[in-house]
C-alpha positions in Angstrom: 0.0 0.0 0.0 3.0 2.3 0.3 5.0 1.4 -2.8 3.6 4.0 -5.3 3.8 3.5 -9.0 3.3 0.0 -10.3 5.2 -1.8 -13.1 4.1 -5.0 -14.9 6.0 -8.2 -14.3 7.3 -10.0 -17.4 8.4 -13.6 -17.8 7.9 -16.6 -15.5 8.3 -16.4 -11.8 10.3 -19.2 -10.1 8.4 -22.0 -8.3 7.6 -21.1 -4.6 7.4 -17.3 -5.4 4.0 -15.6 -5.2 2.7 -15.2 -8.7 1.9 -11.5 -9.3 1.4 -9.4 -12.4 2.5 -6.1 -10.9 5.2 -4.8 -8.6 5.8 -1.4 -7.0 8.5 0.5 -8.9 10.4 1.4 -5.7 10.3 -2.2 -4.6 11.6 -3.4 -8.0 14.6 -1.1 -7.8 15.2 -2.0 -4.2 15.2 -5.8 -4.7 18.6 -7.2 -5.7 17.2 -10.0 -7.8 14.7 -7.8 -9.8 15.8 -6.5 -13.1 14.1 -3.5 -14.7 13.6 -4.1 -18.5 12.8 -1.4 -21.0 10.8 -2.2 -24.0 13.1 -3.5 -26.8 11.3 -1.7 -29.5 11.6 1.7 -27.6 7.8 1.7 -27.3 6.4 4.6 -25.3 3.2 5.0 -23.2 0.5 7.7 -23.8 2.7 10.2 -21.8 5.8 9.5 -23.9 7.6 7.5 -21.1 9.4 4.3 -22.1 7.4 1.1 -21.4 9.0 -0.7 -18.4 8.6 -4.3 -17.2 10.2 -6.0 -14.2 11.9 -9.4 -14.6 11.6 -11.4 -11.4 12.8 -14.7 -12.7 15.9 -14.6 -10.4 13.8 -13.9 -7.3 14.2 -16.6 -4.7 11.8 -18.1 -2.2 14.2 -17.2 0.6 13.9 -13.5 -0.4 10.1 -13.6 -0.3 10.2 -15.4 3.1 12.2 -12.6 4.8 10.0 -10.7 7.3 10.0 -6.9 7.5 10.8 -5.7 11.0 8.6 -2.6 10.6 5.4 -4.0 9.2 6.0 -7.7 10.1 4.9 -8.8 6.6 6.7 -11.4 4.5 7.2 -10.9 0.8 8.1 -8.0 -1.4 11.6 -6.6 -1.6 12.8 -7.1 2.0 16.5 -6.2 2.2 18.7 -7.0 5.2 21.0 -4.7 7.1 24.5 -4.6 5.7 26.1 -4.8 9.1 27.8 -8.1 9.6 25.6 -10.8 11.2 22.6 -8.4 11.5 19.4 -10.1 10.5 17.1 -7.0 10.5 15.3 -6.6 7.2 12.9 -4.0 5.8 10.9 -3.1 2.8 12.0 0.1 1.1 9.2 2.3 2.4 9.2 0.6 5.8 13.0 1.3 6.1 12.2 5.0 5.7 9.5 4.9 8.4 11.9 3.0 10.8 14.6 5.6 10.3 17.0 3.2 8.6 19.7 4.6 6.3 19.0 3.4 2.8 21.1 4.3 -0.2 22.0 3.1 -3.6 25.6 2.4 -4.5 27.3 1.4 -7.7 29.1 -2.0 -7.5 32.5 -2.6 -9.1 30.6 -4.3 -12.0 28.7 -1.1 -12.7 25.4 -2.4 -11.3 23.4 -0.4 -8.7 22.8 -2.1 -5.4 20.4 -1.2 -2.6 22.3 -0.7 0.7 20.5 -0.5 4.0 21.6 -0.1 7.6 19.0 -0.7 10.4 18.6 2.0 13.1 21.0 0.2 15.4 23.8 0.1 12.9 23.2 3.3 10.9 25.9 5.4 12.5 29.2 3.5 13.0 28.8 0.9 10.3 27.5 3.4 7.8 30.4 5.7 8.4 32.9 2.8 7.8 31.0 1.7 4.7 31.1 5.2 3.2 34.8 5.4 3.9 35.4 2.1 2.2 33.2 3.1 -0.7 35.2 6.4 -1.1 38.6 4.7 -0.9 37.5 2.3 -3.7 36.6 5.1 -6.1 32.9 5.2 -5.2 32.3 1.5 -5.9 31.5 -1.3 -3.4 
């Protein structure tokens, strides 16, 4: 109910994953296994925006079984805290409400990765992560 704009899902979903035809745009970008796919023929919608689909074929049942610490719901794009051994996980919008620090960072392969630190680990671990990220040229 908090995800905003919806994008259609393309392709088959793996066994054990809830079958859905739509996904929140923010959740799709937040979930590591989701891949945003632009229309191959450069098709545009009625407002001139490119047609976008989300490929969830790499989504795992273990990802959908993670429980959000804020809303206590399973499913969706729950991402765990980056602090070592921390098991806290949150949906993107729930992370914002819970005062988590959530950012996107470019990986060494050029991909974009969602990075989240729970409220307990937001200050010291985030500072260390940013320092590491800066030393490696902005990549993680």
